[in-house]
Structure formats: structure tokens, C-alpha cells
C-alpha positions in Angstrom: -44.6 -13.7 57.1 -43.2 -12.4 53.7 -42.6 -13.2 50.1 -39.2 -12.9 48.5 -38.3 -12.1 44.9 -35.0 -13.2 43.2 -34.5 -13.2 39.5 -37.8 -14.3 37.8 -38.8 -16.2 41.0 -41.1 -15.3 43.9 -41.2 -17.4 47.1 -44.5 -16.9 48.9 -43.9 -18.2 52.5 -47.5 -17.9 53.6 -48.9 -19.7 50.5 -46.0 -22.2 50.6 -45.6 -21.5 46.9 -42.7 -20.8 44.5 -43.5 -19.2 41.2 -41.4 -18.3 38.1 -42.7 -15.4 36.1 -46.1 -16.0 37.8 -46.1 -19.7 36.9 -46.1 -22.2 39.8 -42.9 -24.3 40.3 -43.7 -27.5 42.1 -41.5 -28.3 45.1 -41.5 -31.1 47.6 -42.1 -29.9 51.2 -38.5 -30.5 52.3 -37.2 -28.8 49.2 -39.4 -25.8 49.9 -38.2 -25.6 53.5 -34.6 -25.8 52.2 -35.1 -23.0 49.8 -36.8 -20.8 52.4 -33.9 -21.3 54.8 -31.4 -20.4 52.1 -33.3 -17.3 51.0 -33.7 -16.1 54.5 -29.9 -16.3 54.9 -28.5 -14.8 51.7 -24.8 -14.8 51.3 -24.2 -16.7 54.5 -22.3 -20.0 54.5 -24.7 -22.5 56.0 -23.2 -25.8 57.1 -24.6 -29.2 56.2 -25.3 -29.9 59.8 -27.4 -26.7 60.2 -29.5 -27.6 57.1 -29.9 -31.2 58.3 -31.1 -30.0 61.6 -33.5 -27.5 60.0 -35.0 -30.1 57.6 -35.0 -33.2 59.8 -34.7 -32.0 63.4 -33.8 -34.8 65.9 -34.0 -37.4 63.2 -31.3 -39.9 62.1 -31.5 -39.2 58.4 -28.7 -40.2 55.9 -26.7 -37.2 54.6 -27.6 -38.3 51.1 -31.1 -36.9 51.7 -29.7 -33.4 51.8 -27.7 -34.0 48.7 -30.8 -35.1 46.9 -32.8 -32.1 48.1 -30.1 -29.7 47.0 -30.1 -31.4 43.6 -33.9 -31.1 43.3 -33.8 -27.5 44.3 -31.2 -26.7 41.7 -33.2 -28.5 39.0 -36.3 -26.4 40.0 -34.3 -23.1 39.8 -32.7 -24.0 36.5 -29.2 -23.7 38.1 -26.3 -24.3 35.8 -23.5 -26.7 36.4 -20.5 -25.6 38.4 -21.0 -23.2 41.3 -24.7 -22.6 40.5 -26.5 -19.4 39.8 -28.3 -19.4 43.2 -27.1 -22.4 45.3 -23.3 -22.5 45.7 -21.6 -25.5 47.2 -18.5 -24.7 49.3 -16.5 -27.9 49.5 -16.5 -29.7 52.9 -18.2 -26.6 54.5 -21.7 -26.3 53.3 -23.9 -24.1 51.0 -24.5 -20.5 50.2 -27.4 -18.7 48.5 -25.6 -16.6 46.0 -28.2 -13.8 45.5 -26.9 -11.6 48.2 -30.1 -10.0 49.4 -33.4 -11.1 47.8 -35.9 -8.3 47.9 -38.5 -8.8 50.6 -42.0 -7.6 49.6 -43.4 -5.0 52.0 -40.0 -3.7 53.0 -38.1 -0.6 52.0 -36.3 -2.4 49.1 -32.9 -1.5 50.4 -30.2 -4.1 49.5 -26.5 -4.2 50.6 -24.1 -6.8 49.3 -23.4 -9.4 51.9 -19.7 -9.5 51.1 -19.4 -5.7 51.5 -18.5 -5.1 47.9 -19.7 -1.9 46.2 -20.9 -1.5 42.6 -19.2 1.5 41.0 -20.3 1.1 37.4 -23.3 -0.5 35.7 -25.0 -0.6 32.4 -28.8 -0.2 32.0 -30.1 -2.5 29.3 -33.5 -2.1 27.6 -36.3 -4.0 29.1 -37.4 -6.9 26.9 -40.9 -8.2 26.2 -41.8 -11.6 27.5 -42.0 -14.3 24.8 -45.3 -13.9 22.9 -46.1 -10.7 24.6 -47.1 -7.4 23.1 -44.0 -5.1 22.7 -43.9 -1.4 23.5 -40.4 -0.3 22.5 -41.1 3.3 23.5 -42.0 2.3 27.0 -38.9 0.0 27.2 -36.8 3.0 26.1 -38.5 5.2 28.7 -37.9 2.9 31.6 -34.2 2.6 30.7 -34.0 6.4 30.4 -35.7 7.0 33.8 -33.4 4.5 35.5 -30.3 6.1 34.1 -31.5 9.5 35.4 -32.3 8.1 38.8 -29.2 6.0 39.2 -27.0 8.9 38.1 -27.9 10.5 41.4 -25.6 8.1 43.3 -22.2 9.8 43.7 -19.4 7.7 42.4 -21.6 5.4 40.3 -20.9 5.4 36.6 -24.1 4.6 34.7 -23.9 3.5 31.1 -26.6 2.6 28.5 -25.2 1.1 25.3 -26.6 3.3 22.6 -26.5 0.5 20.1 -29.3 -1.3 22.0 -31.6 1.7 22.0 -31.0 3.3 18.6 -32.5 0.6 16.4 -29.3 -1.4 15.9 -29.6 -5.1 15.2 -27.4 -6.8 17.8 -27.1 -10.5 18.5 -25.5 -10.2 21.9 -26.7 -11.1 25.4 -26.8 -8.4 28.1 -23.9 -9.8 30.1 -21.7 -9.7 27.0 -22.8 -6.1 26.3 -21.9 -5.2 29.9 -18.5 -6.7 29.6 -17.9 -4.8 26.3 -18.8 -1.6 28.2 -16.4 -2.3 31.0 -18.9 -2.1 33.8 -19.2 -4.2 37.0 -23.0 -5.0 36.8 -25.9 -4.9 34.4 -29.5 -4.0 35.1 -32.1 -5.5 32.9 -35.6 -6.8 33.0 -38.8 -7.7 31.2 -42.0 -5.8 30.4 -45.5 -7.2 29.7 -48.9 -5.7 29.0 -51.8 -7.8 30.3 -55.1 -6.1 29.6 -55.0 -2.8 31.5 -52.0 -3.8 33.6 -48.3 -3.2 33.1 -46.1 -5.9 34.6 -42.3 -5.7 34.8 -39.4 -7.6 36.4 -36.0 -6.2 37.0 -32.7 -7.6 38.2 -29.2 -6.4 38.9 -26.4 -8.9 38.1 -22.7 -8.6 38.9 -20.6 -9.5 35.9 -17.6 -11.0 37.8 -19.6 -14.0 39.0 -23.0 -13.5 37.5 -24.6 -13.3 40.9 -28.0 -11.6 41.1 -27.6 -8.9 43.6 -31.2 -7.8 43.6 -34.4 -8.6 41.8 -38.0 -7.5 42.0 -41.3 -7.4 40.1 -43.8 -4.7 39.6 -47.5 -4.3 38.6 -49.2 -1.0 37.7 -52.2 0.2 35.7 -51.3 1.0 32.0 -52.5 4.5 32.7 -49.9 5.0 35.4 -46.6 4.7 33.5 -45.0 7.2 35.8 -45.7 5.0 38.9 -44.1 2.0 37.2 -41.0 3.9 36.1 -40.7 5.5 39.6 -41.2 2.3 41.5 -38.5 0.5 39.5 -36.1 3.4 39.8 -36.6 4.0 43.5 -36.1 0.3 44.4 -33.0 -0.1 42.2 -31.5 3.1 43.7 -32.2 1.8 47.2 -30.7 -1.6 46.2 -27.3 -0.2 45.3 -27.0 3.1 47.2 -24.7 3.2 50.1 -25.1 5.4 53.2 -23.8 8.3 51.0 -26.7 10.7 50.5 -28.0 11.0 46.9 -27.1 14.2 45.1 -28.3 15.7 41.9 -26.0 15.5 38.8 -26.0 16.9 35.3 -28.2 14.0 34.1 -31.0 15.0 36.4 -31.3 18.3 34.6 -33.8 16.9 32.2 -37.1 17.3 34.1 -40.0 15.0 33.3 -43.3 16.5 32.2 -46.1 16.4 34.8 -48.5 15.4 32.0 -48.1 11.6 31.2 -49.2 12.3 27.6 -46.5 14.9 27.2 -44.0 12.5 28.7 -45.0 9.7 26.3 -44.8 12.1 23.3 -41.4 13.2 24.4 -40.2 9.6 24.7 -41.5 8.8 21.3 -39.7 11.9 19.9 -36.4 10.8 21.4 -36.9 7.2 20.6 -37.6 7.9 16.9 -34.6 10.2 16.6 -32.3 7.3 17.8 -33.7 5.0 15.1 -31.5 7.0 12.6 -33.7 6.8 9.5 -35.4 9.6 7.5 -38.9 8.3 8.3 -38.1 8.1 12.0 -36.8 11.6 12.1 -40.0 12.9 10.5 -42.0 10.9 13.1 -39.8 12.4 15.9 -40.7 15.9 14.7 -44.4 15.0 14.7 -44.3 13.7 18.2 -42.0 16.4 19.6 -44.2 19.1 18.1 -47.3 17.7 19.8 -45.4 17.5 23.1 -44.4 21.1 22.8 -47.9 22.2 22.0 -49.1 20.5 25.2 -46.2 21.8 27.3 -44.3 24.8 25.9 -41.9 24.7 28.8 -40.5 21.2 28.1 -36.9 21.7 27.3 -36.1 18.1 26.3 -39.0 18.0 23.8 -37.6 21.2 22.2 -34.2 19.7 22.1 -35.0 16.5 20.4 -37.4 18.0 17.9 -34.7 20.5 17.0 -32.2 17.7 16.7 -34.5 15.9 14.3 -34.7 19.0 12.0 -30.9 19.4 12.1 -30.3 15.7 11.3 -32.6 16.1 8.2 -30.4 19.0 7.2 -27.2 17.2 7.8 -28.3 14.2 5.7 -29.4 16.5 2.9 -33.0 15.3 3.2 -34.2 18.9 3.6 -32.8 22.1 2.4 -30.2 23.2 5.0 -31.5 26.8 4.8 -34.9 25.5 5.9 -34.1 22.7 8.3 -31.3 24.3 10.4 -33.1 27.6 11.2 -36.1 25.6 12.4 -33.9 23.4 14.5 -31.9 26.4 15.8 -35.1 28.1 17.1 -36.1 25.1 19.1 -32.6 24.5 20.5 -32.3 28.2 21.5 -35.6 27.9 23.3 -34.5 24.7 25.0 -31.3 26.4 26.4 -33.4 29.3 27.6 -35.6 26.8 29.5 -32.7 24.8 30.8 -29.2 26.3 30.3 -27.6 23.1 31.8 -29.1 20.6 29.5 -26.1 19.0 27.7 -27.9 17.6 24.7 -29.2 21.1 23.8 -25.6 22.4 23.8 -24.6 19.4 21.6 -27.2 20.4 19.1 -26.2 24.0 19.2 -22.7 23.0 18.5 -23.8 20.8 15.5 -25.7 23.8 14.0 -22.6 26.0 14.3 -20.5 23.2 12.8 -22.7 22.1 9.9 -24.6 25.2 9.0 -22.9 28.4 10.2 -19.4 27.0 9.7 -18.5 28.9 12.8 -16.0 26.3 14.1 -14.7 28.2 17.3 -18.3 28.6 18.4 -19.1 24.9 17.6 -16.1 23.8 19.6 -17.2 25.9 22.6 -20.7 24.4 22.5 -19.5 20.8 22.1 -17.0 21.1 25.0 -19.8 22.6 27.1 -22.0 19.6 26.2 -19.2 17.2 27.2 -18.8 19.0 30.5 -22.6 18.9 31.3 -23.1 15.3 30.1 -19.9 13.4 30.1 -21.6 10.0 29.7 -23.2 11.0 26.4 -20.2 10.1 24.4 -21.7 10.9 20.9 -20.9 14.5 21.7 -17.3 13.6 21.8 -17.5 11.9 18.4 -18.8 15.1 16.9 -16.0 17.1 18.6 -13.5 14.7 17.2 -14.7 15.4 13.6 -14.5 19.1 14.3 -10.9 18.8 15.5 -10.0 17.1 12.3 -11.6 19.8 10.2 -9.8 22.5 12.1 -6.3 21.0 11.6 -5.9 18.9 14.7 -6.3 15.3 13.3 -4.2 13.6 16.0 -6.3 15.1 18.8 -9.4 14.2 16.8 -8.4 10.6 16.6 -7.6 10.4 20.3 -10.9 11.9 21.1 -13.0 9.6 19.0 -11.1 6.5 20.0 -11.7 7.4 23.7 -15.4 7.9 23.0 -15.6 4.5 21.4 -13.9 2.9 24.4 -16.7 4.2 26.5 -19.4 2.9 24.2 -17.8 0.2 21.9 -21.2 -0.9 20.6 -22.3 2.4 19.2 -22.9 2.5 15.5 -22.5 6.3 15.4 -19.2 6.2 17.2 -17.8 3.3 15.2 -18.7 5.2 12.1 -17.1 8.3 13.5 -13.8 6.4 13.9 -14.0 5.6 10.2 -14.7 9.2 9.3 -11.7 10.4 11.3 -9.5 7.9 9.5 -11.0 8.9 6.2 -10.2 12.6 6.8 -6.7 11.7 7.8 -6.2 9.8 4.5 -6.0 6.5 6.3 -8.3 4.6 3.9 -7.6 1.0 5.0 -8.3 1.9 8.7 -11.4 3.8 7.6 -12.7 0.8 5.7 -12.1 -1.4 8.7 -14.0 0.9 11.0 -17.0 1.1 8.7 -17.0 -2.7 8.3 -17.0 -3.0 12.1 -20.0 -0.8 12.2 -21.8 -2.9 9.7 -21.0 -6.0 11.7 -22.9 -4.3 14.5 -25.8 -3.4 12.2 -25.8 -4.3 8.5 -28.6 -1.8 7.9 -26.8 1.3 9.2 -26.7 3.1 5.8 -24.5 6.0 6.8 -21.6 3.6 7.3 -22.3 1.7 4.1 -22.4 4.9 2.0 -19.1 6.1 3.5 -17.6 2.6 2.9 -18.5 3.0 -0.7 -16.8 6.3 -0.9 -13.6 4.8 0.6 -13.7 2.0 -1.8 -13.8 4.5 -4.7 -10.9 6.3 -3.2 -9.0 3.0 -3.0 -9.8 2.2 -6.6 -12.1 -0.7 -5.8 -14.8 0.5 -8.1 -16.8 -2.8 -8.5 -16.9 -3.2 -4.8 -18.0 0.4 -4.4 -20.9 0.0 -6.8 -22.1 -3.1 -5.0 -21.8 -1.3 -1.6 -23.7 1.7 -2.8 -26.5 -0.4 -4.3 -26.9 -2.2 -1.0 -27.0 1.0 0.9 -29.6 2.5 -1.4 -31.7 -0.6 -1.0 -31.6 -0.3 2.8 -32.4 3.4 3.0 -35.4 3.2 0.6 -34.1 5.7 -2.0 -34.8 4.7 -5.6 -31.5 3.7 -7.2 -32.2 6.1 -10.1 -32.2 9.0 -7.6 -29.0 8.2 -5.6 -26.1 10.6 -6.1 -23.9 8.2 -4.1 -24.6 5.3 -6.5 -24.1 7.6 -9.5 -20.7 8.7 -8.2 -19.6 5.1 -7.8 -20.9 4.1 -11.2 -19.1 7.1 -12.8 -15.9 6.3 -11.1 -16.2 2.6 -12.3 -16.6 3.7 -15.9 -20.3 3.1 -16.2 -20.8 6.7 -17.4 -24.2 6.1 -19.2 -25.7 4.8 -16.0 -24.3 7.6 -14.0 -25.6 10.2 -16.4 -29.1 8.7 -16.3 -29.2 9.2 -12.5 -27.7 12.7 -13.0 -30.6 13.6 -15.3 -33.1 12.2 -12.9 -31.7 14.4 -10.1 -31.8 17.5 -12.3 -35.5 16.8 -12.9 -36.2 16.2 -9.2 -34.6 19.5 -8.2 -37.5 21.3 -9.7 -39.8 20.0 -7.0 -37.6 19.1 -4.0 -34.2 19.8 -2.5 -31.4 18.0 -4.2 -28.0 18.5 -2.5 -25.6 20.2 -5.0 -22.7 18.4 -3.4 -24.0 15.1 -4.6 -24.2 16.3 -8.1 -20.7 17.7 -7.8 -19.4 14.3 -6.8 -21.0 12.7 -9.8 -19.2 15.2 -12.1 -15.9 14.4 -10.3 -16.6 10.7 -11.0 -17.2 11.5 -14.7 -13.9 13.5 -14.8 -15.8 16.8 -15.4 -14.0 19.0 -13.0 -15.3 22.4 -14.2 -18.9 21.3 -13.8 -18.0 19.8 -10.4 -16.7 23.2 -9.3 -19.8 24.9 -10.5 -21.9 22.6 -8.4 -19.6 23.1 -5.4 -20.3 26.8 -5.7 -24.0 26.0 -5.6 -23.4 23.8 -2.6 -21.8 26.8 -0.8 -24.9 28.9 -1.5 -27.2 26.1 -0.3 -25.1 25.6 2.8 -24.6 21.9 2.1 -23.7 20.5 5.5 -21.1 18.0 4.5 -19.2 20.5 2.4 -17.0 21.2 5.4 -15.3 17.9 4.9 -14.0 18.4 1.3 -10.6 19.7 2.4 -9.6 16.2 3.6 -11.8 13.8 1.7 -9.9 11.9 -1.0 -12.9 12.1 -3.3 -12.1 15.7 -4.0 -8.4 15.1 -4.8 -8.9 15.7 -8.6 -9.8 19.3 -7.8 -7.0 20.3 -5.5 -4.8 22.0 -8.0 -7.5 24.3 -9.3 -7.5 27.9 -7.9 -11.3 27.8 -7.7 -11.1 25.0 -5.3 -8.7 26.9 -3.0 -11.0 29.9 -3.2 -14.0 27.7 -2.3 -12.2 26.4 0.8 -11.6 30.0 2.0 -15.3 30.8 1.6 -16.1 27.9 3.8 -13.5 28.9 6.4 -11.4 25.8 6.4 
């Protein structure tokens, strides 16, 4: 005989047992027989007469007995009211088991939808821990990443992973809602649980139109064999939705996995921490990526995400750009040597040309190459949109970032990017709305909150700006007395003494660490000290302050626009 998996359930025919997440579900003998017949005929309309004959052959039994057995089965399966998640009633005709092909253990795992429909788009959701179980966020991230790579081999299948669910965002949304927001036809999700030296996982594929479970399975591997678990899930899901069309490699397959499980785990940690989008996480990403490269110098992806972490520290002004970017560039160049078709590496090279070298034509070439190689990684389009604005094409920039957000509407980075484009276009109300939308997705995303504070200053809402900046400072862990953004808002609001106190603290701190001159320039602008602001902007050019490239359009710098020194400074930057 066989056992069948559907959703969290397993029906063991030999043992005459139904379990849910390995816990027995009691069934009366006739109800068990009813479930078995339905499961063995998925998607087929079964008449009441056939079921009566199956359960009570050659017996004069009232039809109400079948109605009661259907009711008890639905109760056991936790079916909702209405058509039911599993057992569908077709009026005056019979019943249908709505999971279209339950996976049969011991088979090849292949599943084809009984109604002939094809899935052309799906979203891969992070695997969640079972209630009360030990969580391994890196492994959850790794399984999702491996599934995306494998599923992308299916021609004509669009595979999405909502970045907001893997980059540390705080979202209160269920997976079906996320899938609908992404505009896909199905979602793939599951659970992960460590039990001693075993890794146990469940996975399911659900169609959004009717919430039918198209496929489900469960997996059990030693903790030491993470590759086997990832591969088993990936292979069975691919088999479940692949048609007769042969699988082909795609750009997303060009990120080879390390043969050493320890290198693979270090790489996953590096990439995972980068997506957390905090200073501490970027430093942790560098640590893990450096260890992965030491063990496997030929791992292109580890080079890429370690380099990306250095670059992000430089962009955020947390390390001196003249130190951070060259370190990142060396790693990115090596990644491209190892794998010239790895889209994320080209995205990082474009960011370095954009933020550090101020070589905008080269940056655009690299970013367009990144989009070509990895069209599903929409963050590269967000960066391209900002570049288009900087280089005098704001309308194209807005179209580009809006299209990117349509592809990933839950992304904190892209929603912030929409706000940035509006900010650079002088559309302050729309910019504020976009930043507020980002903060609805994740109240702790400090980049959006700092930018919202700048927009509030530009709109003359100084008290709001101070409150916003204080909240952002609290979330990012920077002492309030060392925040240039807060000092700028305080200065603009008229609290000059408080702003000057922070300014003195930053001057003292510059003796022992990098302090971005651009931040000090902003404080002087808030204080109305334009000459000092221009002096510090000159220093920012020498330091290669990354966000200096935005000053042509940002309203914060309006008080300087009539000064010839400001025009000369723009020419030095190349904008």
C-alpha cells in the first residue's frame, strides 16, 4: 500500500492512521475509509452512490449516514465552512477532494493538476518554525533561496520571493495575502523544526484563486545534511509543478552552491545578515563572508555579498568611503572574474561606480547588465531609477521605480526608493507618503524614517521632523548626541543650542573615527551658516561622501543654490 501527504496531514493506509504534524487524528473506521477513497481519487467528482457503495456495500443504509461521515471528516481535517479546503460538495452530484494530487510516498513526487491548469507564477515564502520550536532563520532563508534557484529552471514560470519577508521587516501578513500583493497564482510555504539531530520540514503549494492545496509533502534529514534537505524539497516541488517541458538553466542558476556545507552555511549567513539592513548585521555579514571565502576562494556569491556589505557601510557613512568602497570593489571584481554572469555582482559594481567613483555612464551600464541577468531582483531597478533622476531623467526614473515596486510591493527598500525619487523631483508630499508607507511595512526601517525627517524639514514641519529624527536615532542605536540628522532637524526648528552641542560632539568624534562631512554641512545649513556649510561640502567631496551626489535635487540644499561655490561643487561631482 502507500501513505499520502496533503497539507500538514499524512494518511498511512497500512497503519490505518491519519496524522497531523505527526500527531494522530482519531477517525472512525468508516470515516477513514471515506477519506482514503477521496484521497485516492483527487480532483475527481465522486457521486454519493459511489461513496455509499464503497462504505456500505450491499447494505440498505440511510443517506444521512454519508452526510454524517462527511461532516465528521471535515471536522477532523479542520475544513472551513463553504466549499471546504479539502472536501468540496457539488450540489446534487457528489463530492470532490480538492487537493488535486496528494503526494504519494515512495513515488517520484510528480504532480499534475487534475483540471489541467498550469501555474505560471508563484511566490516562495520563508519557512516558518513550528510553535514552540527552535528557530533557525538562516536555514529558513537558505531553503527559500534554494527553492527559488531550482524553480527558476522551469521555462515560463515566474518565481518571486517577497524581499520584505526575508530582510528583517516586521510584517503582520499571512502568506496568501502576500502572494496576492505580489500578483502571483500560487504560494509555496512550509515549516521547519529541529528535533535533536534531525531536521524536519513540511512544504505545500497553494493556488490563490481557490486556496486549493496542489501539492504537499514532509521531509526528515539529519541536521548535518542540510544540502539533502534543501535538494529533496526543491526536487519534489519542481516535479510537482513542472510540465513535460524539459527544465533549462536560467540566469538565477548561475550562483553555484559550495560543495562544502560549512562554506554554504557561512555564505547563507553573509547574505542573510546583509538583508537585515542594520549596521551590526552588515559587520556580521562581512565576518561570515570572509570566513566563507577563506574556506573556498572560488565562491563568487560569497565574494559578492561580502563586497556588498562593505559598500553598504560606505553608502551609509558608517565607514570612510575611501576605505570601504575599495575593499568592496576588490571583492566584487573577483566575483565577476569567477562568474561573469552573476547579476548581483554587476549590481554592486554599478553601485560602486554610482556612489564612489561618480562615473554615472559606467554605473548605468552595470545596472542595466544586472537587470538583464537577474530581472527578478527588482532592487537593481530601484537603484537604476535613482541614477536616472541624478542624470537628468526624472520621469524615466519615476517610471522605473514604480514598475519595480509593482513587482515587489512589500519591499521596504523599493518603497523607500519611490520616496527618494519623489524627493529628488521636488514632490515632497508624495515623498512623505511613500516613506510613511514604508514605515507601515516596518516601523524600524530607519533609512525611511531619517528621509521622512528631511522631507518634514523641507516642508517646514520642524517639530514633526525633530520627533521623527529622535525616533529614528533610537531605532538605529546611535546616541542622540552624535546624530547629524537630529542636529539638522533641531537647527532648522530653531533649537540652535542643542544643535551646536551635537555639532561639537561630532567634531570631537572625528578625531577617532570617520564622521561624514556631509552631515556636518547639513547642520550648518540648518543653522543658516552657509559659508561653513560650503566648506564642509568641499570636505565631503574630498572624502567621497556617497550621498553627495543627491545634492543637486534635494530641497535641503536650496539655501546654497545661488552661491557660485555650490555650482562649482556640482561640476566637481559631475552632476
